[in-house]
C-alpha positions as a printed NumPy array, in Angstrom:
array([[ 59.762, 141.862, -35.439],
       [ 59.859, 140.87 , -38.199],
       [ 56.683, 139.162, -38.757],
       [ 55.176, 142.242, -38.582],
       [ 55.292, 145.445, -40.696],
       [ 54.47 , 149.444, -41.336],
       [ 54.316, 151.68 , -44.118],
       [ 56.298, 154.386, -44.327],
       [ 56.588, 157.533, -46.897],
       [ 59.876, 158.855, -48.508],
       [ 59.713, 162.005, -50.73 ],
       [ 61.354, 161.597, -54.001],
       [ 62.607, 165.096, -55.87 ],
       [ 60.67 , 165.301, -58.812],
       [ 61.848, 168.209, -61.219],
       [ 60.541, 171.808, -60.499],
       [ 61.657, 171.558, -56.866],
       [ 58.871, 169.161, -56.477],
       [ 58.765, 165.526, -54.554],
       [ 57.012, 162.544, -54.466],
       [ 55.478, 161.211, -51.928],
       [ 55.626, 157.141, -52.401],
       [ 54.113, 155.148, -48.831],
       [ 55.337, 151.194, -49.146],
       [ 54.606, 148.286, -46.575],
       [ 57.555, 147.262, -45.363],
       [ 58.145, 144.705, -42.477],
       [ 60.059, 146.247, -39.261],
       [ 62.877, 143.832, -40.491],
       [ 62.736, 146.185, -43.361],
       [ 61.734, 149.639, -41.683],
       [ 64.678, 148.831, -38.773],
       [ 67.106, 148.958, -42.309],
       [ 65.356, 151.614, -43.312],
       [ 65.052, 154.169, -40.577],
       [ 69.181, 153.264, -40.34 ],
       [ 69.026, 151.365, -36.823],
       [ 69.441, 147.519, -35.713],
       [ 66.034, 145.717, -34.982],
       [ 64.902, 143.997, -31.555],
       [ 65.328, 141.503, -30.13 ],
       [ 63.82 , 137.991, -30.847],
       [ 60.23 , 137.804, -30.039],
       [ 59.331, 136.654, -26.073],
       [ 62.412, 138.382, -24.948],
       [ 61.4  , 140.154, -21.701],
       [ 63.08 , 143.286, -23.178],
       [ 62.852, 145.031, -26.245],
       [ 66.061, 145.906, -26.934],
       [ 68.815, 147.508, -29.665],
       [ 72.225, 148.524, -29.746],
       [ 72.221, 152.273, -30.39 ],
       [ 70.179, 152.336, -26.533],
       [ 66.661, 152.19 , -28.399],
       [ 64.804, 149.809, -25.636],
       [ 61.727, 149.324, -23.695],
       [ 60.713, 146.914, -21.402],
       [ 58.167, 148.327, -19.101],
       [ 55.806, 145.935, -18.659],
       [ 54.236, 145.929, -15.997],
       [ 56.702, 147.981, -14.477],
       [ 54.557, 150.385, -11.741],
       [ 54.617, 153.883, -10.648],
       [ 53.956, 157.635, -12.67 ],
       [ 54.336, 157.709, -15.922],
       [ 56.53 , 160.233, -17.553],
       [ 58.037, 161.309, -21.111],
       [ 61.693, 163.713, -21.512],
       [ 62.286, 164.679, -24.52 ],
       [ 65.465, 165.995, -25.602],
       [ 66.176, 168.151, -28.757],
       [ 70.422, 168.061, -28.385],
       [ 70.183, 164.188, -28.659],
       [ 66.449, 164.168, -30.751],
       [ 65.439, 161.343, -28.255],
       [ 62.766, 160.626, -26.188],
       [ 63.175, 158.498, -22.337],
       [ 59.911, 157.074, -20.741],
       [ 60.021, 156.534, -16.991],
       [ 57.406, 155.118, -14.811],
       [ 57.915, 156.635, -11.509],
       [ 61.8  , 156.97 , -11.278],
       [ 62.667, 154.012, -13.819],
       [ 63.648, 154.552, -17.263],
       [ 62.252, 152.109, -18.947],
       [ 62.356, 153.241, -22.266],
       [ 64.106, 155.225, -24.82 ],
       [ 63.685, 156.379, -28.758],
       [ 65.158, 158.011, -31.15 ],
       [ 62.917, 161.313, -32.347],
       [ 62.717, 164.009, -35.079],
       [ 61.635, 167.536, -33.529],
       [ 61.408, 170.374, -35.206],
       [ 63.532, 172.294, -37.331],
       [ 65.546, 175.349, -36.687],
       [ 62.65 , 177.892, -38.544],
       [ 59.561, 175.088, -36.686],
       [ 61.27 , 174.593, -33.013],
       [ 59.395, 172.132, -31.212],
       [ 58.346, 174.617, -27.736],
       [ 60.553, 173.38 , -24.991],
       [ 58.92 , 173.376, -21.28 ],
       [ 56.875, 171.391, -18.877],
       [ 53.68 , 170.076, -20.786],
       [ 51.409, 167.184, -19.99 ],
       [ 49.712, 164.847, -22.74 ],
       [ 46.076, 166.903, -23.452],
       [ 44.566, 164.397, -25.939],
       [ 45.479, 161.712, -27.991],
       [ 44.576, 160.323, -31.146],
       [ 45.253, 156.47 , -32.126],
       [ 43.955, 157.536, -36.226],
       [ 45.221, 161.344, -36.085],
       [ 45.442, 163.563, -39.589],
       [ 46.784, 167.011, -39.544],
       [ 44.303, 169.761, -40.142],
       [ 47.371, 171.809, -41.432],
       [ 50.152, 169.996, -43.033],
       [ 50.841, 167.585, -46.312],
       [ 49.557, 167.281, -49.372],
       [ 47.055, 168.652, -52.47 ],
       [ 45.904, 165.957, -54.428],
       [ 43.517, 165.627, -57.28 ],
       [ 40.846, 163.259, -57.901],
       [ 42.345, 159.996, -58.029],
       [ 44.232, 160.66 , -55.232],
       [ 47.807, 161.662, -57.283],
       [ 49.808, 164.068, -55.675],
       [ 50.153, 167.781, -57.049],
       [ 52.   , 169.392, -54.633],
       [ 54.108, 167.806, -51.013],
       [ 54.744, 169.307, -47.46 ],
       [ 52.155, 171.88 , -47.728],
       [ 50.49 , 174.631, -45.153],
       [ 46.973, 174.071, -46.329],
       [ 46.929, 178.177, -45.031],
       [ 49.424, 179.943, -47.717],
       [ 49.826, 177.272, -49.855],
       [ 47.328, 177.857, -52.304],
       [ 44.573, 174.908, -53.678],
       [ 45.145, 173.885, -57.365],
       [ 43.007, 173.779, -60.036],
       [ 41.266, 170.359, -58.962],
       [ 43.236, 169.902, -56.164],
       [ 41.935, 168.802, -52.634],
       [ 43.994, 168.358, -49.156],
       [ 44.946, 165.206, -47.915],
       [ 46.374, 165.592, -44.496],
       [ 49.571, 164.505, -43.152],
       [ 49.184, 161.246, -41.159],
       [ 50.213, 161.388, -37.766],
       [ 49.648, 158.466, -36.105],
       [ 49.28 , 157.357, -32.49 ],
       [ 49.38 , 160.667, -31.941],
       [ 49.473, 162.551, -28.102],
       [ 49.095, 166.997, -28.328],
       [ 51.047, 168.471, -25.536],
       [ 50.609, 171.994, -26.385],
       [ 48.499, 173.552, -29.619],
       [ 48.971, 171.608, -32.827],
       [ 52.002, 170.422, -31.256],
       [ 52.411, 166.397, -30.098],
       [ 53.56 , 162.65 , -30.475],
       [ 53.039, 160.728, -33.299],
       [ 54.449, 158.229, -36.073],
       [ 56.722, 159.389, -39.063],
       [ 59.382, 159.697, -40.466],
       [ 62.88 , 160.334, -39.324],
       [ 65.608, 161.578, -41.409],
       [ 68.394, 161.427, -38.433],
       [ 68.449, 165.523, -37.847],
       [ 65.134, 167.714, -36.966],
       [ 63.046, 168.351, -39.175],
       [ 59.386, 168.79 , -38.592],
       [ 56.983, 171.083, -38.611],
       [ 57.218, 170.983, -34.016],
       [ 55.756, 167.583, -33.757],
       [ 57.688, 164.976, -32.55 ],
       [ 58.72 , 161.679, -34.531],
       [ 58.711, 158.069, -33.458],
       [ 59.063, 155.316, -35.036],
       [ 55.958, 153.214, -35.425],
       [ 56.974, 150.699, -32.786],
       [ 58.183, 152.89 , -30.302],
       [ 54.497, 155.497, -31.409],
       [ 53.022, 152.697, -30.302],
       [ 54.727, 151.731, -27.048],
       [ 54.369, 155.485, -25.654],
       [ 50.978, 155.764, -26.963],
       [ 49.544, 152.601, -24.836],
       [ 51.266, 153.591, -21.781],
       [ 51.598, 157.5  , -21.367],
       [ 47.201, 157.968, -20.709],
       [ 45.897, 161.705, -21.229],
       [ 47.791, 163.699, -18.395],
       [ 50.846, 162.263, -17.824],
       [ 54.06 , 164.885, -17.837],
       [ 55.786, 165.415, -21.333],
       [ 59.406, 167.351, -20.231],
       [ 60.84 , 168.782, -23.547],
       [ 64.5  , 170.116, -22.471],
       [ 67.462, 170.992, -24.414]])
């Protein structure tokens, strides 16, 4: 996987309690190091697998897809029929913005999705003025414009909540969405058509 890459987003402290947003292009080897997970096995293996129980071996497997998200484990499991073919770490909603529990379905997919609510205020040159804002309640600074948070490989399950690529700090810290590592977000997206059942349990 070292030949491919992705963009990571980190938040670095700034004076006054704010944060700078830093985007960096890294290789997949570097990415797995950043999220403190060992990387997948080598190219050409029939099953992609890491020793933390994160894997995908659903290519060529038949059966209706289903995703089960276990909040207490911070994991998302992918099934085809009754066979578990994928397991991924996730970051779900914080205590202030809990991810809803229940039985849902994928109702919309957008590979290049941007949030219409959460993101940053930036100036005309793209410099971040204020980060992690909610544009419904955080006042726009003078000369600022809204820059929606990237939510690539977005699969909506209910309201504004969906599964998408994103940062995993190692604990539940989102605004309610279910974030996955880039590789797993892309894999789940391509194997879960609209209508796929999604069960979210404690």
